[in-house]
N, C-alpha and C positions, 0 to 999 in steps of 0.2 A: 235236303230235298223237300219240296213242298208238295204235298199229296191231297188232293180232294177225294172224298169218299162219300158215297150216298147209295141209298137203296129205296126200293119200294117197300110195301108192307110185307111181301113174302121174304125179303132179305134183311129185315130189320134186326133179327137176333144174330145173324152172322156178321152183319156190319159192325155190331156192338163188339162181338167177339174179336174181329180183325182190328177195330180201333183201339181196344184193350192191348193187343199185341203191338201195334205200331206206336202206341204211347211209350212203349219200352225202348224205342229206338231213338236215333237222333234226327229223325224227321219232323217237319212240321206238319201237322194233320188238321185238315178243315173238313168238318163233318157237315155235309149238306143234306143228309138223308133224313128219313122219317126216324123217329125216336122209338127206342125199344119198347117203350110203354104206350105207344099209340095205338089206337084202335081204329079199325076200318081200312078199306081199300083206297089205294092212290095209284096213279097212273105212272108207269115206269118212264115214258118219254119225258115227263116233267123233270125228273131227277137226272136223266141223260143229258137234257138241254143244259141244265145248271153246270154239270161237271165238264161237258163238251165245250161250253163257253169258256170256262176257266183254263182248260188245257189249250184250247185253239188260240186264245189271247196271250198266251204265255204267263198268265198270273200264277199258275201252278205248273210244276214239272210234269206231274203224272196224275192219273186219276184211277179209282177203284169204284166199279159199280156192281151192284148185287141185286138180282131180281130171282124169281123162281128158278129159271133155268140158265139165266145169263145171255139168252139169245136176244131177247126184246131190247135190253140195254145195249147190247153190242150193235144191232142193227141201228138203233137210234143214234147212238153217239158217233158212229161212223159216217154220219152225214155231215160232221164239221170238217172243214178244211184243216189239214195238218194233224188230224186225229188219226191214229192208227191203234184201234181197239182190237183186242183179241179175247175170245172166249176160251178159257182153258179148263182142262178136265183131268189133267195128269201132270206129272213132273216134267215130261217131255215137251207137251204143248206150252207150259209155262216158260220153260228155258228157250225154245225155239221162237216163241213170241217175241223175246228180246234179242236173242243172238241173230236171228236173220231178219226179223221185221221191225225191230226197234220200236215195239208196240209202246205207246204212252199212256194207253188206258187198258186195265185189266178188268175183264167182265167175268163174274162168278155166279153159279147157279146155287142158291141155297137149298134147292130141293133135289140137287143132284149130287152133292159132295158134303162130307161131313165137316164140322168146323176145324178140327186139327188139320185136315188135308188141305183145306182152304188156306190156313196160315202158312203151311209148308209152300203152297203154290205162290203165295205172296212173297215169302222168304226168297224163293228161287228167281221170282220176277224182279224183285228190287235189287239183287246181287249180280244178276247175269248182265254182261256188257254186250253191247251191239258189236258185232264181229266186222263191220264195214265191208271192205273189198267188194266182191261182185254183188253183195246185198244192197250196198249204196246206189249202185245204178238202177236196181230194181225200185228202190223207194223214189229215186228221181223220176222214174216212169210214172209211179202212182201220183206224184206231185203234178207232172204234166197233165195227167188224166183229169185232176181236180181243177187245174187252171182252165183247161178246154170246157169242162162241164159248167164252171162258173161263168165263163164267157157266153155259153149258149143260154144259161139261165138268165143273165143280165139281158141279153138281146131279146128274149122272149118277154121279159118283164117290160122292156121298152116298147114292146108293139101291142101291149094290152091297152 
């Protein structure tokens, strides 16, 4: 599996920790985030944009985004068609984000969970399979909403 990982300044240490773990797996890891030794503040939407583009285009299979709470990254990356990002904060939400929602982007809060718990969530998220069944029809409804909103956006752009 090809996984894009990025963070803002708040998540840089946790990102490095997670990448160290991921490098022990058989996954291909692409690090698009701020370096652990970088100084200064950066804007999380810039990194969500990079990972969201990679996931939406199919160039990577999944993404992991880290900021202070995980909230800003999750809001930003969910703007991309086909991206289903979930902010997780415990084992249950990590599992359900995959089993019921087929989440392809995991969002974590560096200021809300410790490093080892974050790796535990990543492990669960990477190994939990989507359950299909009734959940597939719900994802299809989300895709329908995305298409409708994209059409509205395109129509508005043409009238400007």
